[in-house]
C-alpha positions in Angstrom: -118.0 -11.3 6.4 -120.6 -14.0 6.6 -121.0 -16.9 4.2 -117.5 -18.3 3.6 -118.3 -21.8 4.9 -121.7 -21.8 3.0 -119.8 -20.8 -0.2 -117.4 -23.7 0.3 -120.3 -26.1 0.7 -122.3 -24.7 -2.2 -119.4 -25.1 -4.6 -118.1 -28.3 -3.1 -114.7 -26.8 -2.4 -112.0 -28.0 0.0 -112.3 -26.8 3.6 -111.0 -23.3 4.0 -111.3 -22.5 0.3 -114.3 -20.2 0.9 -112.3 -18.1 3.4 -109.5 -17.7 0.8 -112.0 -16.4 -1.8 -113.5 -14.3 1.0 -110.1 -12.7 1.6 -109.9 -11.7 -2.1 -113.3 -10.2 -1.8 -112.1 -8.2 1.2 -109.1 -6.8 -0.8 -111.5 -5.7 -3.5 -113.8 -4.0 -1.0 -110.9 -2.2 0.6 -109.9 -0.9 -2.8 -113.5 0.4 -3.4 -113.6 2.0 0.0 -110.3 3.9 -0.6 -111.3 5.0 -4.1 -114.7 6.3 -2.9 -113.2 8.1 0.1 -114.2 5.8 2.9 -111.3 6.2 5.3 -112.3 4.1 8.3 -113.2 0.4 7.7 -113.8 -2.3 10.4 -114.1 -6.0 9.6 -115.3 -8.8 11.8 -112.7 -11.4 11.1 -113.0 -13.9 14.0 -115.4 -14.0 16.8 -114.7 -15.4 20.3 -117.6 -17.8 19.6 -115.7 -19.2 16.6 -113.3 -20.9 19.1 -116.2 -23.3 19.7 -115.8 -24.8 16.3 -113.9 -28.0 15.8 -110.2 -27.8 16.8 -109.2 -28.7 13.2 -111.3 -25.8 11.7 -110.0 -23.3 14.3 -106.4 -24.3 13.6 -107.1 -24.1 9.9 -108.5 -20.5 10.3 -105.5 -19.5 12.5 -103.1 -20.8 9.9 -105.0 -18.8 7.2 -105.1 -15.7 9.4 -101.4 -15.9 10.0 -100.7 -16.2 6.3 -102.9 -13.3 5.4 -101.6 -11.1 8.3 -98.0 -11.7 7.1 -99.1 -10.7 3.5 -100.0 -7.3 4.9 -96.3 -6.8 5.8 -95.2 -7.1 2.2 -94.2 -3.8 0.5 -96.7 -4.4 -2.3 -99.6 -5.1 0.0 -102.7 -2.9 -0.2 -102.0 -1.3 3.2 -98.6 -0.1 2.1 -99.8 1.0 -1.4 -102.7 3.0 0.0 -101.0 4.2 3.3 -103.5 2.3 5.5 -102.9 2.0 9.3 -104.0 -1.4 10.7 -105.4 -2.1 14.1 -106.3 -5.5 15.6 -109.0 -5.2 18.1 -110.4 -7.8 20.6 -109.2 -10.0 23.3 -105.9 -10.7 21.6 -104.6 -12.8 24.4 -106.9 -15.6 23.2 -105.0 -15.9 19.9 -102.2 -18.3 19.5 -98.7 -16.8 19.9 -97.7 -16.8 16.2 -100.9 -15.0 15.1 -100.7 -12.5 18.0 -97.1 -11.6 17.3 -97.8 -11.2 13.6 -100.7 -8.9 14.4 -98.4 -6.8 16.6 -95.8 -6.6 13.9 -98.4 -5.3 11.4 -99.7 -2.7 13.8 -96.1 -1.5 14.5 -95.2 -1.5 10.8 -98.2 0.5 9.7 -98.3 2.9 12.7 -97.1 5.9 10.6 -99.6 5.3 7.8 -102.2 8.0 7.9 -104.4 7.9 4.7 -106.9 5.4 6.0 -107.6 3.0 9.0 -108.4 -0.7 8.8 -109.6 -2.2 12.1 -109.6 -6.0 12.2 -111.8 -7.5 15.0 -110.3 -10.8 16.0 -111.1 -12.8 19.2 -113.9 -10.3 19.5 -117.4 -10.0 20.7 -119.2 -6.9 21.7 -120.2 -8.3 25.1 -116.6 -9.1 25.8 -115.6 -5.6 24.8 -118.2 -4.0 27.1 -117.3 -6.3 30.0 -113.6 -5.5 29.5 -114.3 -1.7 29.4 -116.5 -1.8 32.5 -113.8 -3.8 34.4 -111.1 -1.4 33.3 -113.2 1.6 34.3 -113.9 0.2 37.7 -110.2 -0.5 38.3 -109.3 3.0 37.2 -111.9 4.6 39.4 -110.8 2.5 42.4 -107.2 3.6 41.9 -108.3 7.2 41.7 -110.2 7.0 45.0 -107.4 5.1 46.7 -104.9 7.8 45.6 -107.1 10.6 46.9 -107.6 8.8 50.2 -103.9 8.3 50.7 -103.2 12.0 50.1 -105.2 12.9 53.3 -107.9 15.5 53.8 -110.1 14.0 51.1 -113.8 14.5 51.6 -115.6 12.1 49.1 -118.4 13.4 47.0 -121.0 11.0 45.7 -120.2 11.9 42.1 -116.6 10.9 42.7 -117.7 7.3 42.8 -119.7 7.3 39.7 -118.5 5.7 36.4 -119.7 7.8 33.4 -120.4 6.6 29.9 -117.2 8.4 28.7 -115.2 6.4 31.2 -116.4 3.1 29.7 -116.1 4.3 26.1 -112.4 5.2 26.5 -111.6 1.7 27.5 -113.5 0.0 24.6 -111.3 -2.0 22.2 -112.7 0.2 19.5 -112.1 3.5 21.3 -109.7 4.8 18.6 -112.3 4.5 15.8 -115.4 6.5 15.0 -118.8 4.9 15.4 -119.9 3.2 12.1 -122.1 4.8 9.5 -122.9 1.6 7.7 -122.7 -2.1 8.7 -122.8 -4.6 5.8 -123.8 -8.1 6.8 -123.8 -10.5 3.9 -125.9 -13.7 3.3 -129.1 -11.8 3.9 -128.7 -12.0 7.7 -130.1 -9.0 9.7 -128.4 -9.9 13.0 -125.4 -8.1 14.3 -124.0 -11.3 15.9 -122.4 -9.5 18.8 -120.6 -7.0 16.6 -120.2 -3.3 17.6 -123.4 -3.4 19.7 -122.3 -0.3 21.7 -121.3 1.7 18.7 -124.0 0.9 16.2 -127.1 2.5 17.7 -127.5 5.0 14.9 -126.0 3.3 11.8 -127.5 1.9 8.7 -127.6 -2.0 8.5 -127.4 -3.3 4.9 -127.9 -7.1 4.4 -127.4 -8.2 0.8 -128.3 -11.8 0.0 -125.0 -12.6 -1.5 -122.4 -14.6 0.5 -119.3 -12.7 1.5 -117.0 -14.3 -1.3 -119.6 -13.1 -3.8 -119.9 -9.5 -2.8 -118.8 -6.9 -5.3 -119.0 -3.3 -6.3 -122.7 -3.4 -7.0 -123.6 -4.3 -3.4 -121.0 -1.8 -2.1 -122.4 1.1 -4.2 -126.0 0.2 -3.2 -125.1 0.4 0.5 -123.5 3.9 -0.1 -126.5 5.2 -2.0 -129.0 3.9 0.6 -127.0 5.4 3.4 -126.9 8.8 1.7 -130.7 8.6 1.4 -131.2 8.4 5.1 -128.0 10.1 6.3 -129.9 13.3 7.5 -132.2 11.2 9.7 -129.3 9.2 11.2 -127.3 12.4 11.9 -130.3 13.8 13.6 -130.7 10.7 15.8 -127.0 10.9 16.8 -127.4 14.5 17.9 -130.4 13.6 20.0 -128.6 10.7 21.8 
């Protein structure tokens, strides 16, 4: 969701106004996704790198995030109207306590929703996700070996010490979600900016020139049509990998 700050500067709005307009754009996009049968959506809401911004801006974003997360708990919210289950993915320990607790409440409140899934990446970068998964895999493998050694009569095989790709993948923050078919990056940027690097090897990247608060149905539909045009090729690449 790139371009909220540039939108604010372009239209000479107060700090944070662009993010509020961006949130409205997100609600519209989620509605389009649901109506067109897109049942898994992942958004990049807040990068770990965003913590490097000024303390005032970070606090403003945390306050806005808390407000919008709590909106999801309301009975009339889009997640309750459409039966959407919400996950928050990332290094959630980095969030301040009010935001983290609100995120946990939303995940618990929507746990029985089953019509669609919304994954919100906060305090997230792909490198952090991969490092976390490797660390968890190593610890799990070490515990397995220690348990086998303690049982006695264990003759180690070289393969027992290997960590497989599947071991890492099951410890990823996004392990519960399918790999993306389409990534939409607004503002004309063609960089992934440390988002889903592991999962996006065979997906379509669409980079409309509009800023995120300006995105609408036209850009969304164009992304779907372009994806359908190359879907056969992408599916073939996935089977080969």
